[in-house]
KELUMGU-37149 format. One record per atom (N, C-alpha, C): y, z, x; residue in one letter. Coordinates in steps of 0.1 Angstrom, whole numbers, plus 5000, padded with zeros to 4 digits. Layout:
<atoms>
YZXA;...
</atoms>
This chain:
<atoms>
082335056584M;082935066571M;081835046561M;081935126550A;080835116539A;081034986532A;079934946525S;079834826518S;080934826507S;081534716504L;082534706494L;081834696480L;082434756470T;081834756457T;082734696446T;082134676434L;082934636423L;084034736420L;083734856421S;084834966418S;085934946428S;085634916441D;086734896451D;087634786446D;087034676441L;087834556437L;088734596425L;088134666415H;088834706404H;090034786408H;089834886417H;090934966421H;092034896428H;091634796436L;092634716443L;093434636433L;092834576423I;093534496413I;094434586405I;094034706402E;094834796394E;096034846402E;095834866415S;096834936423S;097934846428S;097634716432N;098634636438N;098734496433N;097834456423G;097934326417G;097434206426G;097134236439G;096734136448G;095334166453G;094534216444G;093234276448G;092334186455G;092234056450A;091233966456A;091533936470A;092833916473R;093233886487R;093034006496R;093334126491T;093134246500T;091634266501T;090834236491F;089434256491F;088834166502F;089334036502K;088833946512K;089133996526K;090334046529A;090634086542A;089734206546A;089434296537R;088534406540R;087134356543R;086734256535A;085334196537A;085234136551A;086334066556I;086334006569I;086234116579I;087034226577E;087134336587E;085734406588E;085034416576S;083734486577S;082634396583S;082934256583G;081934166588G;081234096577G;081633966576L;081033886565L;079533866567L;079033876579D;077633856581D;076833976576D;077434086572K;076834196567K;076634186552K;077334096545I;077134066531I;075833996529I;074934046521P;073633986520P;073733846513P;072833756517L;072633626511L;071933636498L;072333566488F;071733576475F;070533476475F;069333516471D;068233426469D;067333486458D;066133426456A;065333466445A;064833606445A;064933666457S;064433806459S;065533906458S;066733866453S;067933956453S;068134026440S;067134046431S;067434106419S;067834256420S;067534316432N;067934456434N;069334466438N;070034356439L;071434356443L;072434356431L;071934386419N;072734376407N;074034446408N;075134376405H;076534426407H;076934446421H;076134396431G;076434406445G;077134276450G;077834286461L;078534176467L;077534086475L;077533956473V;076633866479V;077333736484V;076633666493R;077033536497R;076133436491R;076633316488F;075733206483F;076233076486F;075432986492R;075832846494R;075132766484R;075832696475G;075132616464G;075832486462G;075232406454M;075732276450M;076132276435M;077332226432V;077732216418V;076932116410V;076132166401Q;075232076393Q;075832026380Q;076632116373D;077232076360D;078532156359D;079632076357N;080932136355N;081532096341N;080632076331G;081132016319G;081232126308G;081132256311F;081232356300F;082632386296F;082832426283A;084132466278A;084432606284A;085732646284P;086032776288P;085432886280P;085132996287Q;084433116281Q;085533216279Q;085633276268I;086733376265I;086133516266I;086833596272Y;086333736274Y;087533836273Y;087233956269L;088234066268L;088734106282L;090034086285A;090534096299A;090434246304A;090834336295N;090834486299N;090234566288N;089534676292V;088934766282V;089234906287V;089234996277N;089235146279N;087935206275N;087435296283V;086235366279V;086435516279V;085535586272I;085635726270I;084335796273I;084335916279N;083135986281N;082836066267N;081736026261K;081436086248K;081136236248K;080836286260E;080536426261E;081736516264E;082536456274T;083736536279T;085036496273T;085036376267G;086336316262G;087236256272G;086736256285E;087536196296E;087736046294E;088835996296T;089135846294T;089335776307T;088835656308V;089035576320V;089435436316V;090435376322Q;090835246318Q;090235146328Q;089435046324T;088934946332T;089934836333T;090634826344V;091734736344V;091334586342V;090234546348N;089934406348N;088434386345N;088134296336C;086734266332C;086334126338C;087134076347H;086933936352H;085633926360H;085234026367F;084134016377F;082834076372F;082734086359A;081434136354A;081434106339A;080234056334D;080034046320D;079534176314D;078834256322R;078434386317R;078834486327R;079634586323M;080134686332M;079034786336M;078834806349P;077734906352P;077935036346P;079235076344L;079535216338L;078935226324L;078835116317L;078335126303L;076935076302L;076434996311A;075134926309A;074035026313A;074235126320E;073235216324E;072635286312E;071235296312T;070635356300T;071035496297T;071335576307D;071735716304D;073235736305D;073935626303S;075435636304S;076035726293S;076935806297K;077735886288K;079035826284K;079235706289W;080535636286W;080335526275W;081335516267I;081335426256I;082735366255I;082835256248M;084235196246M;085035286237M;086235306240D;087135386232D;087735296221D;087135306209E;087535216199E;089035226195E;089535346197D;090935376193D;091935306203D;091535286215R;092435226225R;092035086229R;091135016222N;090734876225N;090934796212N;091834706212D;092134626200D;091234496202D;090034496196L;089234376197L;089734256190L;090534276180M;091034166172M;092234106178M;093234186183F;094434136188F;094734176203F;093634216209G;093834256223G;093934136233G;094134166245K;094434066255K;093034006259K;092933866257Y;091733796261Y;092133696273Y;091133666281A;091333566291A;090233466291A;090233366300Q;089233256300Q;088633246314Q;087333216314K;086633176326K;085933046323K;085832956332T;085232826330T;083832826337T;082732826329P;081432836335P;081032696341P;080332706352I;079632586358I;078232626362I;077432526364C;076032546368C;075932506383C;075432596391C;075132566405C;073732586408C;073232516418S;071832526423S;071832546438S;070732586443G;070632596458G;070632456463G;070932446476L;071032306482L;069732236482L;069732116476P;068432036477P;068231986491P;067031996496G;066631936508G;067231996521G;067632126520Q;068232196531Q;067132206542Q;067432156554T;066432156564T;066432286572T;065332326578E;065232456585E;066232456597E;066332346604W;067232346616W;068732366611W;069032306600M;070432316595M;070732456591M;069832526584S;069932656580S;070132756592S;069432726602E;069432816614E;070732796622E;071432676621N;072532646629N;073932666622N;073832686609V;075132706601V;075732836604V;076932846609G;077632966611G;078532996599G;078033066589I;078833086577I;080033176579I;080033266588E;081033366589E;082433306593E;082433216603D;083633156607D;084333076595D;083433006587K;083932936576K;084633026566K;083933136563L;084433216552L;085733286556L;086033296568R;087333356572R;088533286566R;088333156564N;089433066559N;089233036545N;088433106538M;088133066524M;089333086515M;089333006504H;090433016494H;090133146486H;091233206482V;091133336474V;091733306460V;090933336450E;091433316436E;092133446432E;093233436424D;093833556419D;093033606407D;093433716401S;092533776391S;092533706378S;093433606376E;093433536363E;092733406363E;092133366375T;091533236376T;090033256375T;089333146372P;087833156369P;087033206380P;085933276376N;084933326386N;083733236385N;082733266393I;081633176394I;080333246388I;079633176380H;078333216376H;077333126383H;076733166393V;075933076401V;074533046395V;074032936398H;072832866394H;073032796381H;072632846369R;072932776357R;074332806351R;074532936350K;075832976343K;076833016354K;077832936355T;078732946367T;080132926362T;081033006366N;082532986363N;083132916375N;083832806372E;084232716382E;085732726386E;086032736398P;087332706403P;087632556399P;088832536395R;089132406388R;089032286397R;088932306410D;088832186419D;087432146423D;086432216418L;085032186422L;084532066413L;083831976420Q;083331856413Q;081731856415Q;081131766407L;079731756407L;079231716421L;078131776426G;077531746439G;078231806451G;079331886449Q;080031946460Q;079232066465Q;079232096478I;078632206484I;079732316485I;079432436481V;080432546482V;079832676487V;080532746495D;080232876499D;080932976490D;080133066483F;080733156474F;080533306480F;081533386477V;081333536479V;081733606466V;080833676460G;081233746448G;080133846444G;080333896432F;079434006427F;078333946417F;077133976420V;076033916413V;075634006401V;075233936390E;074734006378E;073333946375E;072334026374V;071033986370V;070534066359V;070534016346F;070034086335F;069333996325F;068334046318K;067633966308K;068034006294K;068133906286T;068433926272T;067633826263T;066833886255T;066033796246T;066933746234T;066633636228P;067433586217P;067533696206P;066433776203E;066533876193E;067533986197E;067534026210E;068434126214E;069934076213E;070133946216K;071433896216K;071933896201K;071133866191N;071533866178N;071734016172N;070834106176D;070934246172D;072034316178D;072434276190N;073534346197N;074734256201N;075134176191A;076134086193A;077434156198A;077634276194M;078834346197M;078534476205M;077434466213D;077034576222D;078234616231D;078534746231S;079734786239S;079534766254S;078334746259S;078134726273S;078334576277S;078534486267D;078534346270D;079934296265D;080834256274F;082134206271F;082134056269F;081033996270D;081033846269D;080833816254D;081733866245Y;081533856231Y;081533716226Y;082433626231L;082633496226L;082033386233L;080833416240I;080133316247I;079733196238I;079933076243Q;079632966234Q;078132946233Q;077732876223D;076332846221D;075732766232D;076632676238E;076132596249E;075632666261E;076032796263L;075532876274L;074332956271L;073832956259E;072733036255E;071432996263E;071132876266P;069932846274P;069932906288P;071132946293F;071332996307F;071533146307F;071333206295A;071733346295A;070933446304A;069733406307N;068833486315N;068833456330N;069733366334L;069833326348L;070833406356L;070733416369P;071633496377P;073033446375P;074033536377I;075433506376I;076133566388I;077033486394I;077833536405I;079333526401I;080033626401H;081433626398H;082233626411H;082833506414V;083333486427V;084733546430V;084833606441V;086133666446V;086833566455V;086133496464F;086633386471F;085533286475F;085933166478Y;085033056480Y;085632956489Y;084832856494E;085332746502E;084332626500E;084932506498Q;084132386497Q;083632356512Q;082432306513V;081832266525V;081832116527V;082432066537S;082431926539S;081031876544S;080531766538P;079231716543P;079231666557P;080431646563L;080631606577L;080831716586L;080931836581D;081131956589D;079831996596D;079531926606H;078231936613H;078032076620H;076932146618P;076832276625P;076832276640P;076532156646L;076432146660L;077632066666L;078732076658K;079931996662K;080532036675K;080332156679N;080932206692N;080132176704N;078932116703L;078132076714L;078831956721L;078931956734S;079431836741S;078431726741S;078931606740V;078031486738V;078331386749V;077331346756D;077331226765D;076831106757D;077731016753F;077430916744F;076330826749F;076430786762A;075530686767A;074030746768A;073930866773S;072630916774S;072030956760S;072931006752A;072431046738A;072030926730A;072730816732R;072330696725R;070930646729R;070730646742A;069430606748A;068330696743A;068630826743M;067630926739M;067230906724M;068230886716T;068030866702T;067230746699T;067530636705L;066730506704L;065330526708L;065130596719E;063730626724E;063030706714E;063730806708Y;063030886698Y;062630806685Y;063530716681L;063230636669L;062130526671L;062030486684L;061130366687L;059730376681L;059030486684P;057630496679P;057530496664P;058530546657H;058530546643H;058730406636H;059130316644V;059230176639V;058330086647V;057230136652F;056130066658F;056529996671F;057530056678G;057930006691G;058929886690G;059429856678D;060329746676D;061729786679D;062229736691N;063629766695N;064729736685N;064529616679L;065529566669L;065629666657L;064429706652A;064329796641A;064929926644A;064729976657A;065330106661A;066830096661A;067429976666E;068829956667E;069429956652E;068829886643Y;069329886630Y;069230016623Y;068130096626L;067930226620L;069030316625L;069430316637L;070430396643L;071830366636L;072130236635V;073330196629V;073330246614V;072230236607H;072130276594H;072330426592H;071830506602L;072030646602L;073530696602L;074330606609I;075730646612I;076630606601I;076330496594T;077330446584T;077530546573T;078730536567K;079030626555K;080130546547K;080130586534M;081130526525M;082530566529M;083330456531R;084730486536R;085830456525R;085530356517A;086530316507A;085830246496A;086430246484R;086030176472R;087130096466R;087029976463Q;088129896457Q;087529776451Q;087829756438D;087429636430D;085929616431D;085129716430G;083629706430G;083029686444G;083829686455I;083429666468I;083429806475I;082329846482Q;082229966489Q;082229946504Q;083229986511T;083229966525T;082430076532T;081430036540G;080630136547G;079330156540G;079030106528N;077830116522N;076730026529N;075730086535F;074830016543F;073330056541F;072830016529P;071330046527P;070529946536P;069329996539L;068529916548L;067129906543L;066529796543N;065129776539N;064229726552N;063329816556L;062429776566L;061029746560L;060529626562H;059229596556H;058229536567H;057129496562N;055929466571N;055229596574N;055329696566I;054629826568I;053429826559I;052229826566A;051029796559A;050429916550A;050630036555T;049830146549T;050830266546T;050330346536A;051130456533A;051230566544A;050130576552S;050130666563S;051130626573S;051430496574A;052430456584A;053830486579A;054130476567S;055430496561S;055730646558S;054730726558G;054930866553G;054930866538G;055330966531S;055330966517S;056531036511S;056831006499I;057931076492I;057431126479I;058231216473S;057731276461S;057831176449S;057031196439D;057031106428D;058131156418D;059231086418A;060331126410A;060131086395A;060031176386S;059931146372S;061231106366S;062331166371R;063631126366R;064631136378R;065131016381V;066031006393V;067431036390V;067931016378A;069331036374A;069431146364A;070531226364P;070631336355P;071031286341P;070831366331G;071231336317G;071731456310G;072631446300V;073131556292V;072531546278V;071831656274F;071231666261F;072031766253F;072431716241V;073231796232V;072531856220V;071331816219S;070531856207S;069231926211S;069032046207Q;067832116210Q;066632056202Q;066932006190E;065931946182E;065431816189E;066431736194H;066031616200H;065231636213H;065631736221W;064931776233W;063431806229W;063331886218K;061931926214K;061131796210K;061831706204E;061131586200E;060631506212E;061431496222M;061131426234M;060131496243M;060131626242H;059231706250H;058431806241H;057531756233P;056831846224P;055931956230P;055531936243N;054732036250N;055532126258N;056832116258A;057632206267A;057632346261A;057632446271S;057732586266S;059132616263S;059432736257A;060732766252A;061732776264A;061232836275N;062232856286N;062532726294N;061832616290E;062132486296E;063132406288E;063532456276L;064432376267L;065832376273L;066432266274A;067832246279A;068632186267A;069632266263V;070332216251V;071632146255V;072632226260H;073932166262H;074132156277H;073132156285G;073332156300G;072932016306G;073431996318L;073031876325L;071631886331L;070731806326V;069331806331V;069331726345V;068931796355S;069131736369S;068031626371S;068331536380G;067431436385G;067231446399G;066231376404E;065831376419E;067031336428E;067931246423L;069031196431L;070331276428L;070231386421Q;071431466420Q;071531556432Q;072031506443V;072131576456V;073531556462V;073931636472P;075231626477P;075431486485P;076731456486D;077031336495D;076531356509D;076231246515R;075631236529R;074231276529R;073531276518T;072131306517T;071431176522T;070331186530Y;069531076534Y;068431056525Y;068330936519V;067230916509V;066330806514V;065030836514V;064030736518V;063230696505V;063130576502I;062430516491I;061130446497I;060030496494D;058830446500D;058030366490D;058130236490E;057430146481E;055930136486E;055730166498V;054330146503V;053330236496V;053830346491T;052930446485T;052630406470T;053330296465M;053230266451M;051930176449M;051230206439D;050030126435D;050430026425D;049629916424S;049929816414S;049729876400S;050529826391G;050329876377G;051529836369G;051729896357I;052729856348I;053929956349I;055129906351L;056329986351L;056730026337L;056530146333K;056830196320K;058330216318K;058730256306E;060130266302E;060930356312E;060430476315Q;061230566324Q;061230506338Q;060130436342G;060130376355G;061230266356G;061330186345V;062330076345V;063730136346V;063930246339I;065230316340I;065530366354I;064530426360N;064630476374N;065030366384N;064330256383V;064630146392V;066030096390V;066430086377R;067830036375R;068830136380R;068630266379H;069530366384H;069530356400H;068430346406L;068330336420L;069130206425L;068930106418N;069729976422N;071229996421N;071630076410D;073130106409D;073630186421D;072830276425I;073230366437I;073230276449I;072230196451I;072130106463I;073330006464I;073529946452S;074529836452S;075929876451S;076129986443F;077530026440F;077930166444F;076930236449G;077330376454G;077730466442G;077030446430E;077330526418E;076030576412E;076030706409L;074930766402L;075130776387L;074330696380P;074430706365P;073930836359P;074630886348F;074030996341F;074330966326F;073331016318A;073330986304A;074231096297A;075031056287I;075831146279I;075431116264I;075131216257G;074631206243G;073331266241G;072331186238N;071031246236N;070031216247N;070631176259G;069831156270G;069431006272G;069030976284S;068730836288S;067430786280S;066630886275D;065430846268D;065730796254D;067030816249S;067330796235S;068230666235S;068130586224P;068930476223P;070430506220P;070730626214D;072130656211D;072730746222D;072930686233H;073630756244H;074530656251H;075530716258S;076430636267S;076130676281S;076630596291V;076330626305V;077630636313V;077730756320G;078830766329G;078330746343G;079230736353K;078830716367K;079630806376K;078930866385I;079530956395I;079530886409I;080630866415P;080630806429P;079830896439P;078930836446V;078130906456V;078130836469V;077830906480D;077630846493D;076330896499D;075330816497F;073930836502F;073630726512F;072830766522S;072230666531S;070830636526S;070530516522I;069330486516I;068530386524I;067330426528L;066330346535L;065130316526L;064830196525V;063630156517V;062530096526V;061430156525L;060230116533L;059330036524L;058829916528S;058029836519S;057029746527S;056029696520Q;055129606527Q;055729466528Q;056329416517A;057129286517A;058529326513A;059329226511K;060729246507K;060729346495K;061629446495C;061629546485C;062129496471C;062029576461M;062329536447M;063829546445M;064629606454F;066029626452F;066929526458F;068129516453D;069129416458D;069729476471D;069129446482I;069629496495I;069929376504I;071129386510Q;071529266519Q;070829276532Q;070729396538C;070229406552C;068729436551C;067929326552I;066429336551I;065829296565I;065029376570L;064429346584L;062929366584L;062229256586P;060729266588P;060529326602P;059729426603I;059329496615I;058329416623I;058429406636Q;057429346644Q;056929456653Q;055629496650S;055129606658S;054629566672S;054729656681V;054329636695V;053029716696V;052029646702S;050729706702S;050629836710S;051529856720D;051529976729D;051830096721D;052430086709Y;052930206702Y;052030236691Y;051630366690N;050830416679N;051830486669N;051530456657V;052430516647V;052230666646V;053230756648P;053030896648P;052830946633P;051931036631S;051731086618S;052831186615S;053031216602V;054131306598V;054031436605V;052831486606A;052631626612A;052431616627A;052531506633S;052231496648S;053231566656S;052731636667T;053631696676T;053631626690T;052831516691T;052731446703T;054031386707T;054431416720N;055731366725N;056931406717N;056831516710K;057931566702K;059031626711K;060231576709P;061331636718P;061431786716P;062031846727S;062331986726S;063432016716S;063632136711E;064632166702E;066032136708E;066132166721E;067432136728E;067731986727E;066731906729A;066931756729A;067231716714A;066531776705M;066831736691M;068231776687M;068731886692N;070031926688N;071131836695N;070731786707R;071631686714R;071731566706R;070631516700M;070631396692M;071431416679M;071131536673R;071831566660R;073331576663R;073731646674A;075131656677A;075731516679A;075031426685Y;075531286688Y;075731216675Y;074731216666I;074931146653I;076031216645I;076131346646G;077231416639G;078631376644G;078731366657A;080031326664A;080431186660A;079431096660V;079730956657V;080130946642V;079431016634T;079731006619T;081131056616T;081531156623R;082931216620R;084031136625R;083831036633H;084930946638H;085530876627H;086830896625E;087630816616E;088530716622E;088830746635D;089730656643D;089030526647D;089430416642Y;088830286646Y;089830186643Y;089930086653S;090929986652S;090429856658S;091029746654I;090729616659I;092029556665I;091929516678S;093129466685S;093529326679S;094729286681E;095229166676E;094429046682E;094029056694E;093228956701E;091828946694E;091229056691M;089929056685M;090029006671M;091129046664N;091328996650N;091428846649N;092028786659E;092128636659E;090728576662E;089928646670L;088628596673L;087728606661L;087828716653L;087028726641L;087428626630L;088728606629T;089228506619T;088628366623T;088728326635S;088228196640S;086728186638S;086028296640F;084628296638F;084228266624F;084928336615F;084628316600F;084828176596F;086028116600I;086327986596I;085327886602I;084927896615S;084027806621S;082627816614S;082227936610Q;080927946604Q;080927886590Q;082027896583R;082127826570R;082027676572R;082727626582K;082827486584K;081427436588K;080827506598E;079527456603E;078427456592E;078327556584T;077327556573T;077627446563T;078927426560S;079227316551S;078927176556S;079227156569E;078927026575E;077426996575E;076527106577K;075127086578K;074427106565K;075227106554S;074727126540S;073827246539S;074127346546L;073427476546L;074127566536L;073427676531P;074127776522P;075427816530P;076527816522L;077827846528L;077827996534L;078328006546Y;078428146552Y;079328226543Y;078828346539T;079528426529T;080428536535T;081328586527Q;082128696531Q;081228816532Q;080228836524E;079328946525E;078628946538E;078128836543A;077428826556A;078428866567A;079728816566F;080728846576F;081028996576F;081129056564M;081429206563M;080229286569M;079029236566L;077929316572L;077929316587L;078229196593R;078229196608R;079429276613R;080529276606M;081729356609M;081329506609M;080529546599E;080129686598E;079229726610E;078329636613I;077429666624I;078229676637I;079129586639A;079929586652A;080829716652A;081329756641R;082129876641R;081229996645R;080030006639T;079230116642T;078730116656T;078429996662L;078029996676L;079130036685L;080330006681T;081530056689T;081530206689T;081430266677L;081430416676L;080230476683L;079130416683L;077930466689L;078130476704L;078930386710N;079230386724N;080330486728N;080830556718G;081930656721G;083330586721G;083530466716E;084830396716E;085330386702E;086730376701Q;087330366688Q;088030226686Q;087930136695T;088530006693T;087429906695T;087329806685L;086229706686L;086229636699L;085129626705T;085029556718T;084229426716T;084429326726L;083729206725L;082229226727L;081929326735E;080529356737E;079829396724E;080529486716A;079929526703A;079829406694A;080829326694W;080829206685W;079729116688W;079529086701N;078428996705N;077129056702N;076929186705K;075729256702K;075329246687K;076329266679S;076129256664S;075629116660S;076129016667G;075728876665G;074328846669G;073928906680E;072528886685E;071528956675E;071929076671M;071129146662M;070929076648M;072029026643E;071928956630E;071228826631E;071428756643A;070628626645A;069128646645A;068728746652E;067328776653E;066728826639E;067528906632R;067128956619R;066928836609R;067928746609L;067828636600L;066728536604L;066428526617R;065328446621R;064028506616R;063828636617R;062628696612R;062528686597R;063628696590R;063628686576R;063128546572R;063628446579A;063228306576A;061728286578A;061228336590V;059828326593V;058928396582V;059428516578S;058728596569S;058628526555S;059728466551T;059828396538T;058928276538T;058928206550S;058128086551S;056628126550S;056328236557S;054928276558S;054428316544S;055328386536K;054928426523K;054728306514K;055628206515Q;055528086507Q;054228016510Q;053928006523A;052727936527A;051428006521A;051528146522A;050328216517A;050228206502A;051428206495D;051328186480D;050828046477D;051127946485G;050627816482G;049127806485G;048727866495A;047227866498A;046427926487A;047028036481V;046328106470V;046228016458V;047427936456G;047527846445G;046427736446G;046227686458R;045227586459R;043827636458R;
</atoms>
């Protein structure tokens, strides 16, 4: 079957009113894998059908008003054609061609009192941090078969900066889009001189969209949200015992041969945010591994100039803050992205080992505060008003679910409950980032990925009545013991941390009910971690005292 075109969609909408649904069925019949993927090299696909997987970066634009239907006439022959729907293009190919003989029929188009409709623009970006193995293993065709279909009156998508949003899409969500792409350039002078150009039906575009006018647009016919837990290797069978042993063996060299650090790192990899209530996040499990001496041992991360996004509403203010910015870098009414504006279930590594001593300047202080909010509360701050650099702004917060690992030489600068000093084993050499020594095969890597994905997707977990009584007795006895010994009182936070570790150990073993084995194992891990913390703190205090003398 030949490729589907915009004219095909217009014909379907005009003929039966259910054009988008029929169009989707025909796209599936033709083979969704034959629809080209949209990327930076797709400018030759103008007005063609494309696929795009993107992240919602900004959904704060006001609705965009456009002329719903137009009539055109051939200026040479007088032939008239009615364009039933202008929903899937801002510029109609029929009129935009330089040698076009078609113009708007002014007698049959009422620009003042004609029928207008709305589209809600959003800004989408490509997926941040998309790994090569993930791209290779994602089977997009099966997902698109069950995609939602918008009818002809609902918003379409302008992908990348200028995007029309289905109403259920939120910031940070990953979405698969199928629609028609538009790539055209308009200078500010051309926009002013041709405000009512007959080839451009986007007459009433708001000023807030002007900074994005030259970015690609995709008008979506159908789409589907992508779950962050929808693992591409979910259909691989998993032997939990062998996969767990293989994963721990793989992690071990990266933590200097420290078995306890490997166990904590695996638990940390699996945990995810499960609930939020009264400022408490169930499943939030940031981890700080320290005693890492050199940057080569910890690897490196990018230098983030801005970790949280901000909204700038004044072009003059943006110019004041960025006097050296070029014209195409000016962001007026859009959300300015930050390094941590990424989808849920993103794994974030904060490498303090690479930091040199110096003064933390204003933006650095803001970044540290934002990072601490994400670590402690699972919320990403973003500035509303004149941006976080300005005193006259307010701050909103977006709930996020990131797994955050902090690597440091001593205790990190953030408020993290689970802190573990690494004890290196001399037999293990730290592998470099680019090292291929003892690297598992791709088959083995996929088995470990499938294992982590399978454990992460588990939602069924329970605690028997017998185990519940044991846990209650344990908490009461710990409170009593610490009180009698005049030690810091055993806290609910410490109890919840151990509960989370025990839960994750249960799931890592392929079980859904808390076992005594997992509970005891969590106790052994926590006891050794706290012993190391005490030794590390004592050693630091002794060293500080020696320096003082």
